[in-house]
N, C-alpha and C positions, 0 to 999 in steps of 0.2 A: 645332928650331922650323920651319925650312923644309921638312923632311921631312913632318912633321905638317900644315903648311899645304897642301902639295902634295896629300898623301893625302886631306885634308879637301875640297879643291877637286875632286879626281877624283871622289870619292864623291858629293859634291853635284852634279856634272855628271851622273853615272850616274843619281842619283835624279831629277833634272830631266828627263832625256831619257826615262827609264822612265815617270815620271808623266805626261809629254806623251802618250806612246804610249798609255797606259791610258785617260787622260781623252779623247783625240781618238777613240779607237776604241771605247770603252765595253767593251773585252774586257781580261781580265787578262794575255794575251799576244798579240802580233801577229807572224804569220809574215811575213817579207819577200814582197812581191808579185813573181811571176814575170811579166815583161814583156820584150818585144823580139821581134825577128825575126833569124834567123841562118841562113846558107846553109852547108850542109856536104855532104860526099859520104860515102856508106856504102861500105865497102870489100866485096870479094868474100866475105869470110867473115862479113859481117853487122855489122860493128863501125862505130860512129858516135861521133864526138867530140861530147860534150855541152859547150856553152860554159861557160867557167869560171865566169862570174857566176851559173850556175844550180846548180852542184855543191854548194855549202855548203847551199843551201835544200833540195836533195833528200836530203842525208845520205848515209851509207855504203850504205844499202839502201833501195831504193824499188821502186814497182810500175810496170810497163807492161802496158797491155792494148789491146784493140781500142776505138777511139773511134768517135764517130758521124761520118758523112760520110766515111768511108774515109781517116781518119788514125789516129795512135796516140795514146793519152792516157798521160802519165807523172806519177804522183803521189808526193809525199812519203809516207812511211809514215803519219804522223799524219792526213794529208787522206784517204788511202785507208781508214783505220780509220773515219772519220766516214762515208764512202760505204757501207761494208759494214754499219755500224750501221743506216744508213737502209734498206738493202736487205733486212736481216733483218726489218724491220718490215712488209715488203710481204707480202700474203696469198698463200701458195702456191697457194690454190684459184683464183687469177686467171691465165689463160693469158697475158695480157701480162707480168705480174710473172715468171712462170716462164720465158717466151721472153727478156726482157731479161736477167735473171740468167744464163741459159745463156749468151747472146751475150757479156756483159760480163765475167763471172767465168772462162768457159772459156779465153779467151785470156790471162788475167792471170798474169804471173809476176813474181817478185821478182828484181831484178837489183842488181849493183854495178858500180863503176867498175874497170877495170883501172888499172895505173900510169900510163898515158897518158891517163887521163880519158876513155876510151871505154867504150861499153856494147856488149854483144853481143845484138843483137836476134835472136829466133828466125826461122826461114825462113816459118813460117806468118803471123807478123805482118808481116813484110816483104811478102809476097804480098798479105795483106789490104790494106795501104796502097798497093799499087801502086808501091813504091819500087824503082827501078832502080839509080841511082847518086846523082844530086844530090837532096837533100831540104831541106826547110826545118823548122827548129826554132823554135817560137814560145812565148813565155811567155803564158799566159792566167790571170792571177791565181793561182789555187791549184794549177795543173797546167801541164805543158808538152804541146804538140802537136806530133807529128812527121808532116809531110806530104811526099808526093812532090812534086817541084817542078811537074809537070803537073797534079796534083789541086789544089794551091795556087793556081796561076795560074787554073785554071778557077774556083775557088772566089771569087776576088777579082773575076774578070770578070763572073761571074754575079750578084755581090752588090753591086758598087760603085755602082751607080746606085741602089739601094734603101736604101743605108745611111743616108742623111738621113731616109727614112720610118721605118726601123726605130728610129733614135734618137729621133726625134719621138714614137712610139708608147710606147717604153720611158720616156722621161724626161718625158712629159706627165703621167704618173701623180704620185701625191702622194709622190714620193721626196724624202727629205730630203738634197739634195746641196749 
């Protein structure tokens, strides 16, 4: 009797949690949000430890590519597939579409964690992002971004005064928040 009751309560809890996620988001499945800022060092072989809290979300195999603003974007495979699907719909006759796809896809590679939770980043991506040793790994909802410390500090310095204006412009619109 107690085993059945425990099983029933666990099943009910799972149903309630799952239902809450579905109702709250309006989606059938919700991927955990990637968020936070972590400071790490890349070693001389191009290996970087990805924070443990991000590893489960990324899965065993994920994609790293050149990001915008001289950082690297890291996508879980399911999010990458969504982006590729959108890129496939762009007209190849448009120069901007061809140029963006060349930039974004040429640097993309599938990577996996080693036994220590590190990823091996190719030298061309390290060079693109200007990473020397210290880097910043941030969670940005559906992706990670990897920044050189210098580029991240410059980004913050260049944008901190305008963040309130940016927020006002974005959230003044009719967003259902």
